[in-house]
C-alpha positions in Angstrom: 76.6 87.6 56.2 79.2 88.0 59.1 82.6 89.4 58.2 85.4 88.0 60.2 88.3 90.4 60.4 92.0 90.2 61.6 92.4 91.2 65.2 96.1 91.6 65.1 98.5 92.4 62.3 100.8 89.6 61.0 101.4 86.9 58.3 99.0 84.2 57.6 100.3 80.8 58.7 97.3 78.6 58.0 93.8 78.8 56.5 91.7 76.1 58.1 88.5 76.5 56.0 87.3 76.6 52.4 84.2 78.1 50.7 81.1 76.1 51.3 82.4 74.5 54.7 80.1 74.6 57.5 81.4 76.2 60.7 80.3 76.7 64.2 80.8 79.6 66.6 84.4 79.4 67.8 86.0 77.4 65.2 89.4 78.3 64.1 89.2 79.8 60.5 92.7 81.5 60.2 95.9 81.2 62.1 98.6 84.0 62.1 102.2 83.5 62.9 102.6 83.9 66.7 106.3 84.0 67.5 106.4 87.6 68.7 103.1 87.3 70.7 104.4 84.0 72.4 107.6 85.9 73.4 105.6 88.9 74.7 103.6 86.5 76.8 106.7 84.9 78.2 108.1 88.2 79.1 105.0 89.3 80.7 104.6 86.2 82.6 108.2 86.5 84.0 107.6 90.2 85.0 104.4 89.2 86.7 105.8 86.3 88.6 108.8 88.7 89.8 106.5 91.2 91.2 104.4 88.5 92.8 107.5 87.0 94.5 108.6 90.4 95.6 105.4 91.2 97.4 105.2 87.7 98.9 108.6 88.2 100.3 107.9 91.6 101.8 104.8 90.2 103.3 106.6 87.1 104.7 109.3 89.5 106.1 106.3 91.5 107.7 104.7 88.6 109.1 108.0 87.4 110.7 108.6 90.9 112.1 105.2 91.0 113.6 105.9 87.7 115.3 109.1 89.2 116.7 107.5 92.3 118.0 104.9 90.2 119.8 107.8 88.1 121.3 109.7 91.3 122.3 106.5 92.7 123.8 106.0 89.6 126.0 109.5 89.7 127.0 109.1 93.4 128.1 106.0 92.4 129.8 107.8 89.9 132.0 110.1 92.6 133.4 108.8 93.8 136.9 106.7 97.0 136.6 109.0 99.0 138.9 112.1 98.1 136.8 110.3 99.0 133.6 109.8 102.6 134.8 113.3 102.9 136.3 116.1 103.8 134.0 119.3 101.9 133.8 121.2 104.9 135.0 119.0 105.0 138.1 119.2 101.3 138.8 123.0 101.5 138.2 123.3 104.3 140.9 121.3 102.4 143.4 123.4 99.3 142.9 126.5 101.3 143.2 125.4 102.8 146.4 124.3 99.5 147.8 127.7 98.0 146.8 129.5 100.7 148.5 127.5 100.5 151.6 128.0 96.7 151.8 131.7 97.0 151.4 131.9 99.5 154.2 129.6 97.5 156.4 131.8 94.4 155.7 134.9 96.4 156.8 133.0 97.5 160.1 131.9 94.2 160.7 135.4 92.6 160.4 136.5 95.4 163.1 133.5 94.3 165.3 132.0 97.8 165.2 128.6 96.5 163.9 126.7 93.3 164.2 125.9 90.6 161.8 122.4 91.7 161.2 123.5 95.0 159.9 125.8 93.2 157.4 123.1 90.8 156.3 120.6 93.6 155.8 123.3 95.4 153.6 123.9 92.1 151.7 120.1 91.7 151.0 119.9 95.3 149.8 122.9 94.8 147.4 121.2 91.6 146.0 118.0 93.5 145.4 119.8 96.4 143.8 121.6 93.8 141.5 118.4 92.3 140.5 116.9 95.6 139.8 119.8 96.6 137.7 119.6 93.5 135.7 116.0 93.8 135.2 116.4 97.4 134.2 118.9 96.2 131.5 116.5 93.7 130.4 113.7 96.2 130.1 115.8 98.5 128.1 116.9 95.9 125.9 113.5 94.7 125.3 112.2 98.2 124.6 115.1 98.9 122.1 114.4 95.7 120.3 110.6 96.6 120.2 111.5 99.9 118.8 113.8 98.5 116.1 111.3 95.9 115.2 108.4 98.3 115.0 110.6 100.5 112.8 111.3 97.7 110.5 107.6 96.7 110.5 106.8 100.4 109.5 109.3 100.3 106.8 108.0 96.9 105.3 104.4 98.3 105.5 105.6 101.4 103.7 107.2 99.4 101.0 104.2 97.0 100.5 101.7 100.0 100.4 104.1 101.9 98.1 104.2 98.9 95.6 100.3 98.4 96.0 99.8 102.1 95.5 101.9 102.1 92.3 99.7 99.1 91.2 102.7 97.2 90.1 101.0 93.9 90.6 97.8 95.1 88.9 100.0 96.6 86.0 102.0 93.4 85.5 98.7 91.4 85.5 97.0 93.6 83.0 100.3 93.5 80.8 100.1 89.7 81.0 96.4 89.6 80.1 97.0 91.9 77.1 99.8 89.8 75.8 97.7 86.7 76.3 94.8 88.3 74.5 97.0 89.2 71.5 98.4 85.7 71.3 94.9 84.2 71.5 93.9 86.8 68.7 96.5 85.1 66.3 93.8 82.4 66.0 90.9 83.9 64.1 87.6 82.3 65.1 84.2 82.2 63.7 81.9 84.6 65.7 78.7 82.7 64.6 77.6 79.5 63.0 77.1 79.3 59.2 78.6 78.4 56.0 81.7 79.9 54.5 80.9 81.9 51.5 84.2 83.8 51.0 87.8 83.3 51.9 89.9 86.4 51.2 93.4 85.4 52.2 96.0 82.6 51.6 99.1 81.4 53.5 101.8 83.9 53.5 99.6 87.0 53.1 100.5 89.9 55.3 97.4 91.4 56.8 96.7 94.4 59.0 94.2 95.0 61.9 90.7 94.9 60.5 91.5 93.3 57.2 88.6 91.0 56.0 89.7 87.3 56.1 86.5 85.2 55.8 82.8 85.8 55.2 80.4 83.4 56.9 76.7 83.3 55.8 74.1 82.4 58.3 72.0 79.9 56.3 69.6 78.8 59.2 67.2 81.6 58.2 66.7 83.0 54.7 65.0 86.0 53.5 62.9 86.5 50.4 62.8 90.0 48.9 59.3 90.6 47.4 58.4 93.7 45.3 54.8 94.7 46.3 52.8 97.2 44.3 52.0 100.4 46.3 48.4 99.7 46.0 48.8 96.6 48.1 51.5 97.5 50.6 48.9 99.1 53.0 47.4 95.7 53.5 50.5 94.2 54.8 52.1 94.4 58.3 55.2 93.2 60.2 55.1 89.6 61.4 52.2 88.8 58.9 52.4 85.1 57.7 53.3 84.2 54.2 53.6 80.9 52.3 56.8 80.4 50.4 56.8 77.9 47.4 60.5 76.9 46.8 61.6 75.7 43.3 63.0 72.4 44.5 62.5 69.0 43.2 59.8 68.4 44.2 58.7 71.9 45.1 58.6 72.7 48.8 56.1 75.0 50.8 57.3 76.5 53.9 55.7 79.0 56.3 57.4 82.4 56.8 56.6 85.8 58.2 57.2 89.5 57.1 60.3 90.8 58.7 60.5 94.3 57.4 58.6 96.6 54.9 60.4 99.3 53.0 58.6 102.6 53.5 60.0 104.1 50.4 59.0 102.8 46.9 61.5 101.9 44.2 61.8 103.6 40.8 58.9 101.2 39.4 56.8 102.2 42.5 57.0 98.9 44.4 58.0 98.4 47.9 60.5 95.8 48.9 59.0 93.4 51.6 61.4 91.0 53.4 59.8 87.6 54.2 61.9 85.5 56.5 61.6 81.7 56.9 63.6 78.8 58.5 66.3 76.8 56.6 67.2 74.4 59.4 69.2 71.9 57.1 71.0 74.8 55.4 70.6 73.0 51.9 68.7 75.7 50.4 71.1 78.2 49.0 70.6 81.9 48.4 70.0 83.6 45.0 67.2 81.4 43.9 63.6 82.5 42.9 60.6 81.9 45.1 56.9 82.4 45.0 55.3 84.1 48.0 51.6 84.1 49.0 50.7 86.4 51.9 48.1 85.1 54.3 45.3 87.4 55.1 43.0 86.5 58.2 
C-alpha cells in the first residue's frame, strides 16, 4: 500500500478518484484550492523579472560605457605623442610666446628693420605652436573623458558585482521555484500505479501537511502469507519456488517465489513465510485464501 499525503495545507477543491479506480503514476487524485499559491507565484515572477531587468540594464550600460572608453582611447591615440606628453599649460605658454614674437617681428618688418624670411619663420613657429595647443587641448579632453568613463565603468562593475554577490538573481529565482512548487503541490498525484483502496477526504475538507488523502494498493504483485511449522522452516530458503493454487472459477495455478521468511515463530510455533507472485491483470483481489506447495529440487 502507498499512502498519498497532502504536501501543502489547504481546503480540498476536487477529489478525482474513487475506491476501486485504477490509477497510474502521476495521475491527479486530489486538488486543493490554489488562489494563494497562484498569487504567490505571480508576485515571485514579478520580483524575478524586475531583478533580471535591472541586471540586464546595468550590463547594457556597462557595454555602452566600454564602447565609449574604447572610442575615447582611440581618440587619445590619434593625438601626436609629443602633445600627449605636453600639458595644456606648457603648450599655452609656448603659443603665447610665439604670438608675442610674431607680433614683435611683424612690427619690425613694417619698419623695415628685419627681412621677410624672419617674419615668415615667426609665422610658421606661431602656426606650429597653435597646432600644438589645439592638440594638447584634444589630448587633455580625451584623457578626462577616458577617466570619467573608466570611473563610470568601475561603478557599473561594482554595482553588478554587488548585486551578484548578494545573490539577488539567485534568491529571486529560488523564490519563484519555491512558489511554483507549492502551486504544483496543490495537485496531489499518485506516486505509483495501482488501485485506489481508500479515499480519506471529501470536497471542502481542511487538511494539513502530511494528512493522509488516498491509499493506493499495488496489485501487480501479491503476497501470500503462509504459516510453516518450525520443523519444516529449515528446509525453505529465500527465492525458492512455490506453486500457488488460487480459489477462482476455475481454480488457477501460478508460480511464485519465497520473498521473506520470518526468523521468529508465532505463539503457535509457526513461522510466517511470504510467497510473492505476479498478478498482471489486477483481477485477483487481496484477502482470499490460497493453497501453497513449495517446490523442492
